[in-house]
N, C-alpha and C positions, 0 to 999 in steps of 0.2 A: 820180142819183136825188134828187128833191126832193119831200118830203112835208110838207104843211102840218100842223104840230103845234100851231099857235096857236089854231085854232078861232075861235069868236066872241070878239072882243076884249073885249066886255062881260062874257063868261063868265069871263074870267081876271083881271078887275080886282081881285078879292079874292085876294091871293097868300098865303093861309094857310088852315088848316082842312082837314077831311076832304074837303069837296067839291072844293076846289082840287087836292088831292093826287090824288083819284080821276080828275078830268078830265085831269090830266097823265099819269097812269098809262095811261088809255085811249088818249090820243094817242100815247104812246110805244109802246104795244102795236101800234097800227096802223103806226107808223113802222118798227118792227123786223120785222113780218111782211112789209111791202113790201120792205124791204131784204134780207131773207133768203129770199124766196119760192122762188128756184131752188135755194137751198142746203138747205132743209129736207127736200125729198123725197130728195135724195142722202144726207143725214144719216140718214134713216130706213132707207134701203136698206143703208147701211154698217152700221148698228146690227144689223139683222136678220142680215146676212151674218156679222157678228162673233159674235153669239150662237149662232145655229143652226149656222153653219159650224164654230165651235170645238167644238161638241158632237160633230159627226160626226168631226172630225179627232182629237179626244182618244180617240174610240172606236178609231181605227186604232192609236194608240199603246198603249192599254191592252189591246187584244185582247178576248177573251171575258170578260165581267164577270158576276159573280153578280147576282141581282136587286137586292140592297141597294146594291151599288156602282153599278149603272145608275141607280137612283133618286138616289143621292148626286150622280152626275155631272149628271143632268138638272136637278136642283133648284139646281145652282150656275150654270146658264146665265143666269138673269135677272141675276145680279150681273155676270157677264162682259159682258152686253149693255148694261148701264148705264155701264160704264167709258168706251167711246169717246165717248158723248154728253157726259158731264160733264167728263172730263179731257182730251179732245182737241178736240171740236167747239166747245164753249163758248169756251175760250180762243182757238181759231182764229178764231172770229167776231170777237172783240175784236182779234186780231192783224191781221185784214183792215182794220179801221177805222184802225189805226195805220199800216199800210203805204200806205193810200190817202189818208192825211192828213185823214180825216174824224173822227178821234177827238176833237179839240178842238171840232169843230162840234157833235157830239152833246151835249157838256157846255154849249155855249152856248145850247141851245134853252130857251125860256121855260117850263120845267117844273121841279118839284123834282128834284134830281139822282138821288135814290134811285128815282124812278119809272122811269128808264132801266134801272137794275139789276134792278128787280122785273119789268119787261116782258121782258127777256132771260131771266131766271130762269123766268118763267111759260111762255114759248114752249118752251124746251128741256126743262123738266120735263114738260110736256104731251106733247112729242114722244117722250120717253124711255119713257113708259108703254106705248103700243101696240106699239112695237118690242120691248119686253121681253116682252110677252104673246105676240106672234107667235113670237119665238125659243123661248119655253118650249113652245108648242104643237108647233112643228116638232121640237124635241128630244124631246119626249114621244112623238111618233109614230115617230120614228126608232128609239127604244129600246123602244117598246111598254110604257111605264111608266104605271101607274095611280097617280095622286096623290090624297092626302087633303087637298083644298083646304079651308081654313077662312077665316073672315072676317079672321083675323089677317094674311092675305097682303096685304090692301089697305093698311093703314098701313105694313107692311114695305116694299112697293114704293114707296109715296109718300115715305117717309122716306129710303130709299136713293137714289131719284132726286133728291130735294131736296138731299141731302148731296153727291152727285157733282157736280151742277150748281153748287152753292154754292162748292165747292172749286175747280172749274174757272174759275168767274167771278172768284174772288179771285186765282188765279194770273194770269189774263189782265190784270187791272188792276194788280196789285202789281209785275209784271215789266215794266220799261219797254221792253226791247229785243224786238221781234217775233220775231227768229230764236231768241232764248233761250226764248221761250214755246213755239215749235215743238219745240225740243230737249227741254224738260221734258216735254211731252206724249208724245213718242216714248219717253223713258226710263220714264215711268210705265206706258205700255202694255207695254213689255218686262218691267217688274217684275211687273205684274199677271198677264200671260199665263203667264210661266215660273216665277215665284218666289212666288206667293201661294197660300194654302190655300183656294181657292174650290171647285175640283172635286177637290182632293186633301185628305184629312183632315189637320188641323193636327198631329195626333200623329205623322205621318210626317216632320215637319220637325225639324231640329236644335233643341234646347231654346232656344238663343239667338235663332234666327230666328223660332221660334214666339212667343217673348216680344216680339219687335219687332212681329209681326203682331197681337198682342193690344192694341197701342197704335194701329197703323194701322187704317184703316176697312175694308179690303177683305175680310178674313175675317169681320168683323162684318156686312157686307152680306149675305154668303151665309148666315150663321147666322139672321138674322131672317126672310129670305125662305124659307129651307128649313124653318123652324119653322112657317110658314103653309101650306106645301105638303105636309107629311108629318106622320105621327103616330108619335112614338116614335123617330124617326131622330136627333133632336138630344138628346144626353146632358146638355148644359149648359143653364142658364137663359138665355133670350133677353133678359132685363131688362138685364143688363150691356151687351149688344151695342146695345140701343136707346139706352142712355145714352151710349155711346161715339160712336155716329153723331150723336146730338143735339149732343154737345160739338163734334164736327168741324164741324157745320153752323153752330153759333153762332160758333165761332172764325173760320170762313171769312167770315161776314157782318160780323163785327167788323173783320176786316182790310179787307174791301171798303169799309165805312163810313169807316174811317180814311184809306184811299187817296183815296176820293172827296172826303172833307172837306178834304183837304190841297190839292186843286186850286183854283186861282184863276181 
């Protein structure tokens, strides 16, 4: 696949400033969409199956649930749906570049290096949102749950999607060996699905494991989204969870910028 990212040569003569950066970002956005066009639809399908499918499957495990528990389960589904996009599919897309020996080619393109990062981030963050909404709708219909949706759900989903995508992007670039990237993604999925307090209350976890999850982002993802979908179901303030998610996002982009900056 060869995509022209140079555009008009005269338009790229000035290699600094917001205009140059925006042109580079637009070019890389087109490049990544063309490169991932067959992968994106599959990623959306997997995300919906992960979110909605897990809602139904957890119902089999838990059996008959009282209304409050059903609402708790359903409002955790958006966080589950975001995990495969950010922590598996984003690093996998970078792994594909490394396996096909196109990784260095991407960095050699005549655009600012961080435009490639922002283009990938934009695509997968945008992809995560509709899949998350569809998963929530399917789960709500499956359990016949009435949600109290507020405007707070919009920044909650945007931040959690941005955080998951940022962390996945940092993993993909920071880990040099593609097979290790794949292994890390599988371990994280295993950790999130079976050992994270997303659809199970954190109070049911051992104290030491609950303390770990107050540092990890997964529980906080469910807290901020659940706070925007319900009224009174969250006993704790969501402010701390927003701060933790923001800190993970900043840390991921700092790591990405460091890795990208070290490349020659």
